PQR file with spaces between the fields and no chain letter, atoms N, CA, C, O and H, PARSE charges and radii, in Angstrom:
ATOM       1  N    MET     1      -6.872    2.733    9.618 -0.4000 1.5000
ATOM       2  CA   MET     1      -7.208    1.597    8.784 -0.0000 2.0000
ATOM       3  C    MET     1      -6.948    1.941    7.325  0.5500 1.7000
ATOM       4  O    MET     1      -7.367    2.990    6.836 -0.5500 1.4000
ATOM       5  N    VAL     2      -6.263    1.056    6.651 -0.4000 1.5000
ATOM       6  CA   VAL     2      -5.954    1.233    5.230 -0.0000 2.0000
ATOM       7  C    VAL     2      -7.095    0.629    4.423  0.5500 1.7000
ATOM       8  O    VAL     2      -7.531   -0.493    4.681 -0.5500 1.4000
ATOM       9  H    VAL     2      -5.923    0.203    7.048  0.4000 1.0000
ATOM      10  N    THR     3      -7.570    1.394    3.441 -0.4000 1.5000
ATOM      11  CA   THR     3      -8.638    0.904    2.570 -0.0000 2.0000
ATOM      12  C    THR     3      -8.148    0.873    1.128  0.5500 1.7000
ATOM      13  O    THR     3      -7.138    1.490    0.790 -0.5500 1.4000
ATOM      14  H    THR     3      -7.216    2.306    3.232  0.4000 1.0000
ATOM      15  N    LYS     4      -8.867    0.154    0.293 -0.4000 1.5000
ATOM      16  CA   LYS     4      -8.495    0.013   -1.120 -0.0000 2.0000
ATOM      17  C    LYS     4      -8.562    1.331   -1.877  0.5500 1.7000
ATOM      18  O    LYS     4      -7.921    1.478   -2.918 -0.5500 1.4000
ATOM      19  H    LYS     4      -9.687   -0.347    0.568  0.4000 1.0000
ATOM      20  N    ASP     5      -9.323    2.285   -1.372 -0.4000 1.5000
ATOM      21  CA   ASP     5      -9.512    3.562   -2.056 -0.0000 2.0000
ATOM      22  C    ASP     5      -8.475    4.617   -1.692  0.5500 1.7000
ATOM      23  O    ASP     5      -8.451    5.694   -2.287 -0.5500 1.4000
ATOM      24  H    ASP     5      -9.843    2.166   -0.526  0.4000 1.0000
ATOM      25  N    MET     6      -7.624    4.318   -0.722 -0.4000 1.5000
ATOM      26  CA   MET     6      -6.563    5.257   -0.346 -0.0000 2.0000
ATOM      27  C    MET     6      -5.461    5.219   -1.399  0.5500 1.7000
ATOM      28  O    MET     6      -5.189    4.170   -1.984 -0.5500 1.4000
ATOM      29  H    MET     6      -7.643    3.443   -0.239  0.4000 1.0000
ATOM      30  N    THR     7      -4.825    6.371   -1.637 -0.4000 1.5000
ATOM      31  CA   THR     7      -3.678    6.369   -2.535 -0.0000 2.0000
ATOM      32  C    THR     7      -2.475    5.811   -1.780  0.5500 1.7000
ATOM      33  O    THR     7      -2.451    5.785   -0.550 -0.5500 1.4000
ATOM      34  H    THR     7      -5.046    7.223   -1.162  0.4000 1.0000
ATOM      35  N    ILE     8      -1.487    5.370   -2.536 -0.4000 1.5000
ATOM      36  CA   ILE     8      -0.260    4.862   -1.919 -0.0000 2.0000
ATOM      37  C    ILE     8       0.345    5.952   -1.039  0.5500 1.7000
ATOM      38  O    ILE     8       0.809    5.668    0.066 -0.5500 1.4000
ATOM      39  H    ILE     8      -1.506    5.391   -3.535  0.4000 1.0000
ATOM      40  N    LYS     9       0.344    7.183   -1.513 -0.4000 1.5000
ATOM      41  CA   LYS     9       0.893    8.301   -0.738 -0.0000 2.0000
ATOM      42  C    LYS     9       0.122    8.491    0.565  0.5500 1.7000
ATOM      43  O    LYS     9       0.728    8.726    1.610 -0.5500 1.4000
ATOM      44  H    LYS     9      -0.032    7.414   -2.410  0.4000 1.0000
ATOM      45  N    GLU    10      -1.185    8.392    0.514 -0.4000 1.5000
ATOM      46  CA   GLU    10      -1.986    8.534    1.740 -0.0000 2.0000
ATOM      47  C    GLU    10      -1.623    7.451    2.753  0.5500 1.7000
ATOM      48  O    GLU    10      -1.545    7.714    3.953 -0.5500 1.4000
ATOM      49  H    GLU    10      -1.677    8.201   -0.335  0.4000 1.0000
ATOM      50  N    VAL    11      -1.406    6.246    2.267 -0.4000 1.5000
ATOM      51  CA   VAL    11      -1.041    5.145    3.163 -0.0000 2.0000
ATOM      52  C    VAL    11       0.328    5.414    3.779  0.5500 1.7000
ATOM      53  O    VAL    11       0.509    5.251    4.985 -0.5500 1.4000
ATOM      54  H    VAL    11      -1.469    6.032    1.292  0.4000 1.0000
ATOM      55  N    ILE    12       1.284    5.824    2.961 -0.4000 1.5000
ATOM      56  CA   ILE    12       2.634    6.105    3.461 -0.0000 2.0000
ATOM      57  C    ILE    12       2.608    7.248    4.469  0.5500 1.7000
ATOM      58  O    ILE    12       3.306    7.201    5.482 -0.5500 1.4000
ATOM      59  H    ILE    12       1.136    5.957    1.981  0.4000 1.0000
ATOM      60  N    ASP    13       1.809    8.271    4.196 -0.4000 1.5000
ATOM      61  CA   ASP    13       1.693    9.393    5.136 -0.0000 2.0000
ATOM      62  C    ASP    13       1.061    8.959    6.455  0.5500 1.7000
ATOM      63  O    ASP    13       1.469    9.412    7.524 -0.5500 1.4000
ATOM      64  H    ASP    13       1.242    8.309    3.373  0.4000 1.0000
ATOM      65  N    ALA    14       0.070    8.085    6.375 -0.4000 1.5000
ATOM      66  CA   ALA    14      -0.651    7.636    7.579 -0.0000 2.0000
ATOM      67  C    ALA    14       0.129    6.582    8.359  0.5500 1.7000
ATOM      68  O    ALA    14       0.070    6.540    9.588 -0.5500 1.4000
ATOM      69  H    ALA    14      -0.262    7.717    5.506  0.4000 1.0000
ATOM      70  N    VAL    15       0.861    5.731    7.637 -0.4000 1.5000
ATOM      71  CA   VAL    15       1.599    4.620    8.252 -0.0000 2.0000
ATOM      72  C    VAL    15       3.021    4.629    7.692  0.5500 1.7000
ATOM      73  O    VAL    15       3.340    3.848    6.796 -0.5500 1.4000
ATOM      74  H    VAL    15       0.909    5.766    6.639  0.4000 1.0000
ATOM      75  N    PRO    16       3.871    5.506    8.215 -0.5600 1.5000
ATOM      76  CA   PRO    16       5.216    5.658    7.646  0.2800 2.0000
ATOM      77  C    PRO    16       6.041    4.371    7.579  0.5500 1.7000
ATOM      78  O    PRO    16       6.922    4.253    6.728 -0.5500 1.4000
ATOM      79  N    ASP    17       5.773    3.421    8.450 -0.4000 1.5000
ATOM      80  CA   ASP    17       6.542    2.174    8.470 -0.0000 2.0000
ATOM      81  C    ASP    17       6.017    1.126    7.490  0.5500 1.7000
ATOM      82  O    ASP    17       6.429   -0.033    7.550 -0.5500 1.4000
ATOM      83  H    ASP    17       5.057    3.517    9.141  0.4000 1.0000
ATOM      84  N    CYS    18       5.119    1.513    6.594 -0.4000 1.5000
ATOM      85  CA   CYS    18       4.493    0.537    5.701 -0.0000 2.0000
ATOM      86  C    CYS    18       5.313    0.219    4.457  0.5500 1.7000
ATOM      87  O    CYS    18       4.993   -0.735    3.747 -0.5500 1.4000
ATOM      88  H    CYS    18       4.784    2.453    6.545  0.4000 1.0000
ATOM      89  N    ALA    19       6.345    0.974    4.176 -0.4000 1.5000
ATOM      90  CA   ALA    19       7.130    0.748    2.951 -0.0000 2.0000
ATOM      91  C    ALA    19       7.604   -0.701    2.812  0.5500 1.7000
ATOM      92  O    ALA    19       7.490   -1.264    1.723 -0.5500 1.4000
ATOM      93  H    ALA    19       6.605    1.748    4.753  0.4000 1.0000
ATOM      94  N    PRO    20       8.133   -1.329    3.873 -0.5600 1.5000
ATOM      95  CA   PRO    20       8.561   -2.722    3.712  0.2800 2.0000
ATOM      96  C    PRO    20       7.426   -3.672    3.306  0.5500 1.7000
ATOM      97  O    PRO    20       7.661   -4.657    2.606 -0.5500 1.4000
ATOM      98  N    VAL    21       6.208   -3.378    3.743 -0.4000 1.5000
ATOM      99  CA   VAL    21       5.066   -4.224    3.366 -0.0000 2.0000
ATOM     100  C    VAL    21       4.832   -4.119    1.864  0.5500 1.7000
ATOM     101  O    VAL    21       4.673   -5.131    1.182 -0.5500 1.4000
ATOM     102  H    VAL    21       6.017   -2.579    4.312  0.4000 1.0000
ATOM     103  N    PHE    22       4.812   -2.902    1.356 -0.4000 1.5000
ATOM     104  CA   PHE    22       4.637   -2.727   -0.086 -0.0000 2.0000
ATOM     105  C    PHE    22       5.763   -3.427   -0.851  0.5500 1.7000
ATOM     106  O    PHE    22       5.514   -4.075   -1.867 -0.5500 1.4000
ATOM     107  H    PHE    22       4.941   -2.080    1.910  0.4000 1.0000
ATOM     108  N    MET    23       6.990   -3.299   -0.368 -0.4000 1.5000
ATOM     109  CA   MET    23       8.131   -3.904   -1.053 -0.0000 2.0000
ATOM     110  C    MET    23       8.068   -5.428   -1.025  0.5500 1.7000
ATOM     111  O    MET    23       8.486   -6.081   -1.981 -0.5500 1.4000
ATOM     112  H    MET    23       7.192   -2.773    0.458  0.4000 1.0000
ATOM     113  N    GLU    24       7.555   -5.997    0.055 -0.4000 1.5000
ATOM     114  CA   GLU    24       7.374   -7.451    0.121 -0.0000 2.0000
ATOM     115  C    GLU    24       6.450   -7.950   -0.994  0.5500 1.7000
ATOM     116  O    GLU    24       6.587   -9.072   -1.484 -0.5500 1.4000
ATOM     117  H    GLU    24       7.216   -5.467    0.832  0.4000 1.0000
ATOM     118  N    TYR    25       5.515   -7.094   -1.377 -0.4000 1.5000
ATOM     119  CA   TYR    25       4.560   -7.451   -2.427 -0.0000 2.0000
ATOM     120  C    TYR    25       5.039   -7.040   -3.820  0.5500 1.7000
ATOM     121  O    TYR    25       4.291   -7.149   -4.791 -0.5500 1.4000
ATOM     122  H    TYR    25       5.403   -6.183   -0.980  0.4000 1.0000
ATOM     123  N    GLY    26       6.275   -6.573   -3.919 -0.4000 1.5000
ATOM     124  CA   GLY    26       6.845   -6.229   -5.223 -0.0000 2.0000
ATOM     125  C    GLY    26       6.605   -4.808   -5.672  0.5500 1.7000
ATOM     126  O    GLY    26       6.844   -4.480   -6.834 -0.5500 1.4000
ATOM     127  H    GLY    26       6.883   -6.484   -3.130  0.4000 1.0000
ATOM     128  N    MET    27       6.142   -3.964   -4.784 -0.4000 1.5000
ATOM     129  CA   MET    27       5.916   -2.561   -5.119 -0.0000 2.0000
ATOM     130  C    MET    27       7.119   -1.757   -4.624  0.5500 1.7000
ATOM     131  O    MET    27       7.175   -1.339   -3.468 -0.5500 1.4000
ATOM     132  H    MET    27       5.949   -4.230   -3.840  0.4000 1.0000
ATOM     133  N    HIS    28       8.079   -1.551   -5.528 -0.4000 1.5000
ATOM     134  CA   HIS    28       9.327   -0.906   -5.139 -0.0000 2.0000
ATOM     135  C    HIS    28       9.391    0.565   -5.524  0.5500 1.7000
ATOM     136  O    HIS    28      10.368    1.239   -5.199 -0.5500 1.4000
ATOM     137  H    HIS    28       8.034   -1.890   -6.468  0.4000 1.0000
ATOM     138  N    CYS    29       8.405    1.063   -6.188 -0.4000 1.5000
ATOM     139  CA   CYS    29       8.429    2.420   -6.731 -0.0000 2.0000
ATOM     140  C    CYS    29       7.507    3.333   -5.921  0.5500 1.7000
ATOM     141  O    CYS    29       6.656    4.021   -6.486 -0.5500 1.4000
ATOM     142  H    CYS    29       7.611    0.516   -6.452  0.4000 1.0000
ATOM     143  N    LEU    30       7.677    3.336   -4.612 -0.4000 1.5000
ATOM     144  CA   LEU    30       6.754    4.074   -3.747 -0.0000 2.0000
ATOM     145  C    LEU    30       6.874    5.588   -3.879  0.5500 1.7000
ATOM     146  O    LEU    30       5.918    6.310   -3.595 -0.5500 1.4000
ATOM     147  H    LEU    30       8.368    2.777   -4.153  0.4000 1.0000
ATOM     148  N    GLY    31       8.019    6.069   -4.299 -0.4000 1.5000
ATOM     149  CA   GLY    31       8.206    7.501   -4.418 -0.0000 2.0000
ATOM     150  C    GLY    31       7.906    8.059   -5.795  0.5500 1.7000
ATOM     151  O    GLY    31       8.022    9.265   -6.010 -0.5500 1.4000
ATOM     152  H    GLY    31       8.796    5.482   -4.529  0.4000 1.0000
ATOM     153  N    CYS    32       7.525    7.208   -6.727 -0.4000 1.5000
ATOM     154  CA   CYS    32       7.281    7.694   -8.087 -0.0000 2.0000
ATOM     155  C    CYS    32       5.988    8.507   -8.147  0.5500 1.7000
ATOM     156  O    CYS    32       5.138    8.430   -7.259 -0.5500 1.4000
ATOM     157  H    CYS    32       7.431    6.228   -6.552  0.4000 1.0000
ATOM     158  N    ALA    33       5.871    9.271   -9.198 -0.4000 1.5000
ATOM     159  CA   ALA    33       4.713   10.158   -9.357 -0.0000 2.0000
ATOM     160  C    ALA    33       3.397    9.394   -9.395  0.5500 1.7000
ATOM     161  O    ALA    33       2.378    9.890   -8.912 -0.5500 1.4000
ATOM     162  H    ALA    33       6.561    9.334   -9.918  0.4000 1.0000
ATOM     163  N    ILE    34       3.407    8.209   -9.953 -0.4000 1.5000
ATOM     164  CA   ILE    34       2.170    7.431  -10.053 -0.0000 2.0000
ATOM     165  C    ILE    34       1.648    7.066   -8.661  0.5500 1.7000
ATOM     166  O    ILE    34       0.437    7.037   -8.441 -0.5500 1.4000
ATOM     167  H    ILE    34       4.234    7.806  -10.345  0.4000 1.0000
ATOM     168  N    ALA    35       2.552    6.790   -7.727 -0.4000 1.5000
ATOM     169  CA   ALA    35       2.147    6.394   -6.377 -0.0000 2.0000
ATOM     170  C    ALA    35       1.364    7.492   -5.671  0.5500 1.7000
ATOM     171  O    ALA    35       0.602    7.213   -4.746 -0.5500 1.4000
ATOM     172  H    ALA    35       3.535    6.814   -7.905  0.4000 1.0000
ATOM     173  N    HIS    36       1.545    8.724   -6.094 -0.4000 1.5000
ATOM     174  CA   HIS    36       0.832    9.828   -5.455 -0.0000 2.0000
ATOM     175  C    HIS    36      -0.646    9.836   -5.800  0.5500 1.7000
ATOM     176  O    HIS    36      -1.450   10.356   -5.027 -0.5500 1.4000
ATOM     177  H    HIS    36       2.165    8.950   -6.846  0.4000 1.0000
ATOM     178  N    GLY    37      -1.021    9.279   -6.930 -0.4000 1.5000
ATOM     179  CA   GLY    37      -2.419    9.306   -7.341 -0.0000 2.0000
ATOM     180  C    GLY    37      -3.047    7.937   -7.499  0.5500 1.7000
ATOM     181  O    GLY    37      -4.254    7.827   -7.715 -0.5500 1.4000
ATOM     182  H    GLY    37      -0.367    8.857   -7.558  0.4000 1.0000
ATOM     183  N    GLU    38      -2.240    6.892   -7.393 -0.4000 1.5000
ATOM     184  CA   GLU    38      -2.738    5.532   -7.592 -0.0000 2.0000
ATOM     185  C    GLU    38      -3.280    4.975   -6.282  0.5500 1.7000
ATOM     186  O    GLU    38      -2.632    5.083   -5.241 -0.5500 1.4000
ATOM     187  H    GLU    38      -1.260    6.981   -7.217  0.4000 1.0000
ATOM     188  N    THR    39      -4.459    4.385   -6.335 -0.4000 1.5000
ATOM     189  CA   THR    39      -5.025    3.787   -5.128 -0.0000 2.0000
ATOM     190  C    THR    39      -4.379    2.435   -4.850  0.5500 1.7000
ATOM     191  O    THR    39      -3.734    1.850   -5.719 -0.5500 1.4000
ATOM     192  H    THR    39      -4.985    4.297   -7.181  0.4000 1.0000
ATOM     193  N    VAL    40      -4.560    1.959   -3.644 -0.4000 1.5000
ATOM     194  CA   VAL    40      -4.048    0.641   -3.271 -0.0000 2.0000
ATOM     195  C    VAL    40      -4.650   -0.414   -4.198  0.5500 1.7000
ATOM     196  O    VAL    40      -3.959   -1.331   -4.640 -0.5500 1.4000
ATOM     197  H    VAL    40      -5.084    2.435   -2.937  0.4000 1.0000
ATOM     198  N    GLU    41      -5.926   -0.276   -4.483 -0.4000 1.5000
ATOM     199  CA   GLU    41      -6.597   -1.235   -5.369 -0.0000 2.0000
ATOM     200  C    GLU    41      -5.986   -1.209   -6.776  0.5500 1.7000
ATOM     201  O    GLU    41      -5.722   -2.262   -7.357 -0.5500 1.4000
ATOM     202  H    GLU    41      -6.488    0.469   -4.124  0.4000 1.0000
ATOM     203  N    GLN    42      -5.764   -0.029   -7.312 -0.4000 1.5000
ATOM     204  CA   GLN    42      -5.181    0.090   -8.650 -0.0000 2.0000
ATOM     205  C    GLN    42      -3.764   -0.494   -8.684  0.5500 1.7000
ATOM     206  O    GLN    42      -3.401   -1.206   -9.620 -0.5500 1.4000
ATOM     207  H    GLN    42      -5.978    0.826   -6.840  0.4000 1.0000
ATOM     208  N    ALA    43      -2.980   -0.189   -7.666 -0.4000 1.5000
ATOM     209  CA   ALA    43      -1.605   -0.686   -7.607 -0.0000 2.0000
ATOM     210  C    ALA    43      -1.585   -2.203   -7.509  0.5500 1.7000
ATOM     211  O    ALA    43      -0.770   -2.857   -8.162 -0.5500 1.4000
ATOM     212  H    ALA    43      -3.275    0.389   -6.905  0.4000 1.0000
ATOM     213  N    ALA    44      -2.464   -2.762   -6.709 -0.4000 1.5000
ATOM     214  CA   ALA    44      -2.534   -4.217   -6.575 -0.0000 2.0000
ATOM     215  C    ALA    44      -2.879   -4.853   -7.911  0.5500 1.7000
ATOM     216  O    ALA    44      -2.292   -5.867   -8.291 -0.5500 1.4000
ATOM     217  H    ALA    44      -3.125   -2.231   -6.179  0.4000 1.0000
ATOM     218  N    GLU    45      -3.824   -4.265   -8.620 -0.4000 1.5000
ATOM     219  CA   GLU    45      -4.231   -4.810   -9.917 -0.0000 2.0000
ATOM     220  C    GLU    45      -3.089   -4.755  -10.921  0.5500 1.7000
ATOM     221  O    GLU    45      -2.830   -5.734  -11.620 -0.5500 1.4000
ATOM     222  H    GLU    45      -4.300   -3.441   -8.312  0.4000 1.0000
ATOM     223  N    VAL    46      -2.409   -3.621  -10.996 -0.4000 1.5000
ATOM     224  CA   VAL    46      -1.314   -3.442  -11.950 -0.0000 2.0000
ATOM     225  C    VAL    46      -0.169   -4.417  -11.663  0.5500 1.7000
ATOM     226  O    VAL    46       0.468   -4.929  -12.584 -0.5500 1.4000
ATOM     227  H    VAL    46      -2.620   -2.826  -10.427  0.4000 1.0000
ATOM     228  N    HIS    47       0.081   -4.664  -10.379 -0.4000 1.5000
ATOM     229  CA   HIS    47       1.202   -5.524   -9.992 -0.0000 2.0000
ATOM     230  C    HIS    47       0.797   -6.993   -9.839  0.5500 1.7000
ATOM     231  O    HIS    47       1.635   -7.833   -9.510 -0.5500 1.4000
ATOM     232  H    HIS    47      -0.436   -4.247   -9.632  0.4000 1.0000
ATOM     233  N    GLY    48      -0.467   -7.303  -10.072 -0.4000 1.5000
ATOM     234  CA   GLY    48      -0.929   -8.685   -9.963 -0.0000 2.0000
ATOM     235  C    GLY    48      -0.906   -9.207   -8.535  0.5500 1.7000
ATOM     236  O    GLY    48      -0.591  -10.372   -8.291 -0.5500 1.4000
ATOM     237  H    GLY    48      -1.147   -6.620  -10.339  0.4000 1.0000
ATOM     238  N    ILE    49      -1.240   -8.336   -7.599 -0.4000 1.5000
ATOM     239  CA   ILE    49      -1.185   -8.662   -6.171 -0.0000 2.0000
ATOM     240  C    ILE    49      -2.592   -8.903   -5.641  0.5500 1.7000
ATOM     241  O    ILE    49      -3.544   -8.240   -6.052 -0.5500 1.4000
ATOM     242  H    ILE    49      -1.496   -7.390   -7.797  0.4000 1.0000
ATOM     243  N    ASP    50      -2.710   -9.851   -4.734 -0.4000 1.5000
ATOM     244  CA   ASP    50      -3.984  -10.129   -4.069 -0.0000 2.0000
ATOM     245  C    ASP    50      -4.309   -8.946   -3.156  0.5500 1.7000
ATOM     246  O    ASP    50      -3.639   -8.731   -2.145 -0.5500 1.4000
ATOM     247  H    ASP    50      -1.936  -10.390   -4.400  0.4000 1.0000
ATOM     248  N    LEU    51      -5.336   -8.186   -3.517 -0.4000 1.5000
ATOM     249  CA   LEU    51      -5.704   -6.979   -2.780 -0.0000 2.0000
ATOM     250  C    LEU    51      -6.038   -7.291   -1.326  0.5500 1.7000
ATOM     251  O    LEU    51      -5.597   -6.573   -0.429 -0.5500 1.4000
ATOM     252  H    LEU    51      -5.880   -8.361   -4.338  0.4000 1.0000
ATOM     253  N    ALA    52      -6.796   -8.330   -1.080 -0.4000 1.5000
ATOM     254  CA   ALA    52      -7.186   -8.663    0.296 -0.0000 2.0000
ATOM     255  C    ALA    52      -5.963   -8.979    1.145  0.5500 1.7000
ATOM     256  O    ALA    52      -5.896   -8.574    2.306 -0.5500 1.4000
ATOM     257  H    ALA    52      -7.154   -8.913   -1.809  0.4000 1.0000
ATOM     258  N    ALA    53      -5.003   -9.691    0.588 -0.4000 1.5000
ATOM     259  CA   ALA    53      -3.784  -10.036    1.333 -0.0000 2.0000
ATOM     260  C    ALA    53      -2.958   -8.782    1.633  0.5500 1.7000
ATOM     261  O    ALA    53      -2.437   -8.625    2.737 -0.5500 1.4000
ATOM     262  H    ALA    53      -5.057  -10.019   -0.355  0.4000 1.0000
ATOM     263  N    LEU    54      -2.844   -7.896    0.648 -0.4000 1.5000
ATOM     264  CA   LEU    54      -2.101   -6.658    0.842 -0.0000 2.0000
ATOM     265  C    LEU    54      -2.750   -5.811    1.931  0.5500 1.7000
ATOM     266  O    LEU    54      -2.067   -5.320    2.829 -0.5500 1.4000
ATOM     267  H    LEU    54      -3.268   -8.024   -0.249  0.4000 1.0000
ATOM     268  N    LEU    55      -4.061   -5.640    1.852 -0.4000 1.5000
ATOM     269  CA   LEU    55      -4.763   -4.853    2.862 -0.0000 2.0000
ATOM     270  C    LEU    55      -4.625   -5.477    4.249  0.5500 1.7000
ATOM     271  O    LEU    55      -4.457   -4.766    5.240 -0.5500 1.4000
ATOM     272  H    LEU    55      -4.616   -6.039    1.122  0.4000 1.0000
ATOM     273  N    ALA    56      -4.695   -6.797    4.318 -0.4000 1.5000
ATOM     274  CA   ALA    56      -4.547   -7.479    5.607 -0.0000 2.0000
ATOM     275  C    ALA    56      -3.163   -7.211    6.191  0.5500 1.7000
ATOM     276  O    ALA    56      -3.035   -6.954    7.388 -0.5500 1.4000
ATOM     277  H    ALA    56      -4.832   -7.375    3.514  0.4000 1.0000
ATOM     278  N    SER    57      -2.143   -7.267    5.366 -0.4000 1.5000
ATOM     279  CA   SER    57      -0.779   -7.011    5.832 -0.0000 2.0000
ATOM     280  C    SER    57      -0.613   -5.566    6.292  0.5500 1.7000
ATOM     281  O    SER    57      -0.016   -5.308    7.338 -0.5500 1.4000
ATOM     282  H    SER    57      -2.247   -7.476    4.394  0.4000 1.0000
ATOM     283  N    LEU    58      -1.135   -4.637    5.521 -0.4000 1.5000
ATOM     284  CA   LEU    58      -1.019   -3.226    5.892 -0.0000 2.0000
ATOM     285  C    LEU    58      -1.796   -2.926    7.172  0.5500 1.7000
ATOM     286  O    LEU    58      -1.315   -2.187    8.031 -0.5500 1.4000
ATOM     287  H    LEU    58      -1.620   -4.846    4.672  0.4000 1.0000
ATOM     288  N    ASN    59      -2.982   -3.490    7.302 -0.4000 1.5000
ATOM     289  CA   ASN    59      -3.793   -3.228    8.493 -0.0000 2.0000
ATOM     290  C    ASN    59      -3.241   -3.935    9.719  0.5500 1.7000
ATOM     291  O    ASN    59      -3.430   -3.452   10.835 -0.5500 1.4000
ATOM     292  H    ASN    59      -3.373   -4.090    6.605  0.4000 1.0000
ATOM     293  N    ALA    60      -2.567   -5.057    9.547 -0.4000 1.5000
ATOM     294  CA   ALA    60      -1.909   -5.720   10.671 -0.0000 2.0000
ATOM     295  C    ALA    60      -0.805   -4.817   11.211  0.5500 1.7000
ATOM     296  O    ALA    60      -0.609   -4.720   12.422 -0.5500 1.4000
ATOM     297  H    ALA    60      -2.413   -5.449    8.640  0.4000 1.0000
ATOM     298  N    LEU    61      -0.092   -4.161   10.309 -0.4000 1.5000
ATOM     299  CA   LEU    61       0.953   -3.220   10.715 -0.0000 2.0000
ATOM     300  C    LEU    61       0.338   -2.041   11.464  0.5500 1.7000
ATOM     301  O    LEU    61       0.894   -1.584   12.462 -0.5500 1.4000
ATOM     302  H    LEU    61      -0.251   -4.239    9.325  0.4000 1.0000
ATOM     303  N    CYS    62      -0.796   -1.551   10.992 -0.4000 1.5000
ATOM     304  CA   CYS    62      -1.474   -0.429   11.663 -0.0000 2.0000
ATOM     305  C    CYS    62      -1.873   -0.805   13.088  0.5500 1.7000
ATOM     306  O    CYS    62      -1.779    0.015   14.002 -0.5500 1.4000
ATOM     307  H    CYS    62      -1.247   -1.923   10.181  0.4000 1.0000
ATOM     308  N    GLU    63      -2.311   -2.027   13.270 -0.4000 1.5000
ATOM     309  CA   GLU    63      -2.745   -2.465   14.600 -0.0000 2.0000
ATOM     310  C    GLU    63      -1.585   -2.507   15.576  0.5500 1.7000
ATOM     311  O    GLU    63      -1.771   -2.288   16.773 -0.5500 1.4000
ATOM     312  H    GLU    63      -2.388   -2.693   12.528  0.4000 1.0000
ATOM     313  N    LYS    64      -0.375   -2.791   15.069 -0.4000 1.5000
ATOM     314  CA   LYS    64       0.804   -2.858   15.922 -0.0000 2.0000
ATOM     315  C    LYS    64       1.266   -1.472   16.333  0.5500 1.7000
ATOM     316  O    LYS    64       1.871   -1.298   17.392 -0.5500 1.4000
ATOM     317  H    LYS    64      -0.224   -2.969   14.096  0.4000 1.0000
ATOM     318  N    ALA    65       0.982   -0.493   15.499 -0.4000 1.5000
ATOM     319  CA   ALA    65       1.474    0.885   15.748 -0.0000 2.0000
ATOM     320  C    ALA    65       0.713    1.580   16.853  0.5500 1.7000
ATOM     321  O    ALA    65       1.007    2.731   17.175 -0.5500 1.4000
ATOM     322  H    ALA    65       0.492   -0.634   14.639  0.4000 1.0000
């Protein structure tokens, strides 16, 4: 389960197929240094993304895996 407190890197490590979900929401810099320490919540705020929608999309992907 992906939570708002996980870093982008933690999510990518846990759910390798999640990159397209992040990219759908406009987060194209998944490999940058900031992604290693930035939480999902922080990234959503910076990018103006609905956190609940992002988490729902990521967790839907986890359920399929």
